[in-house]
N, C-alpha and C positions, 0 to 999 in steps of 0.2 A: 135333165141336169147331169153333167158329167161327174164321175167319181173322183174323189181327191185321194192322192197317194203321197205319203210322206216318205221321202228318200233320205236316209241317214248314212252318210259316209264322210270320212275325214279327207277324202281326195276330191278336190273340186272338179277334176277331169272326169272321174267316175260319175259324180252327181250330174255333170253336164251331159254325158253320153246317155245315162239312164233317163234323164229329164227330156232329152230330145226324142228318144224312142217313145216315151209315155205320152208326151204332148202330141206327137205325130199320130198316136192312136186315139186321141181325143180325151185323155185324162188331164185333170188339173194336178199340178205338182207343187208340193211344198218341200223345201230342202232344209236339212239340219246337218251340222258338221260333226256332231257327236251325240251320245245318248242324253246328256243333260239338256242340250239345246232342243232335242227331239221332244223331251218331256214338256219343256216350256211351250213348244209349238202346239202340242196336243191339248194344252190347257185352253188355248185360244181357238183352236179349230179341230173339228172332228175329221179323222181320216178313215177312208174305207179300207185301206190297206197300208201297211208299213213295210218298206224295203230297207233292210239294215245290213251294214257291214258288221263283222265281228270285232276286228281289231281297230279300236279307236282310242284316242286320248280321253281323259276325264271320266268317261263311262263307256265301257265296251258294249257290244251288241247283245251278249248273253245277259248281262246285268239289265240292259234296257228292256229286253223281253220279259224278264222277271218283274220289273217295275210296272210295265204295261199290263201284264196279266194280273197283278195284285190290285190294280185300280178298277173299281166297279164301272167307271165310265168308259174304259178302254179294253176291258178284259176279253171282249168278244171280237176285237179287231184282229184280222188275220195278219201274220207277220211272215215275210219271205226273207231269208238270210241270203245276202249276195256277198260272197267273200272268197278270199284265196284259200281259206281253210278247207281241206278235203278229207281230213282224218275222220274215221268213223266215230271216234270218241268225242270229237268236237260236235259232229252232227247229232250224236245221241244227247249230248249236253244241251244243244239248242232245242231239240225236240222235247226233252224233258222240261225245259223252261217254258215251252209253249209255242215255239216256231212251227209253222205249218209246212214250210218248204225250204229247200236249201239249194242254191244255185252257185256254182263255182266260177270265179273269174279266171281267165277272160271268158266272156259269155257272148252269145249271138243275140242281137236284139230280138229276133223272131222267137227265140227260146224264152227270153224274158217275158215278152208280151203274151206268149202262150200260157206261161205260169200265172201271170197277172190276171188274165181273163178268167182263169179257174178260181182265183182267190178273191178278187175284188167284187 
């Protein structure tokens, strides 16, 4: 059975590019446009990995990571941040919240898939 990855990004084009790369590698993909939608999707379906942007409306990625890690049902789900944020302070904040990896946009699909294979 293929692993399910939740992709959370407010940009439809980023969700599409990430989704194409992941589906091409055999993963099932569920998409959400922000942190609140992601939390709703996680209530209905378990994810093996979450890939999230940092800057999103309604609920940002760091807040999403904190919510996921606070929930007993999802606290062990690995999270990869995929974002334009490259500042060490932001990375440290993400890591402190519970993110396992940080990938900066623009990204190469091969680099993304390599990170995903280590985490999922």
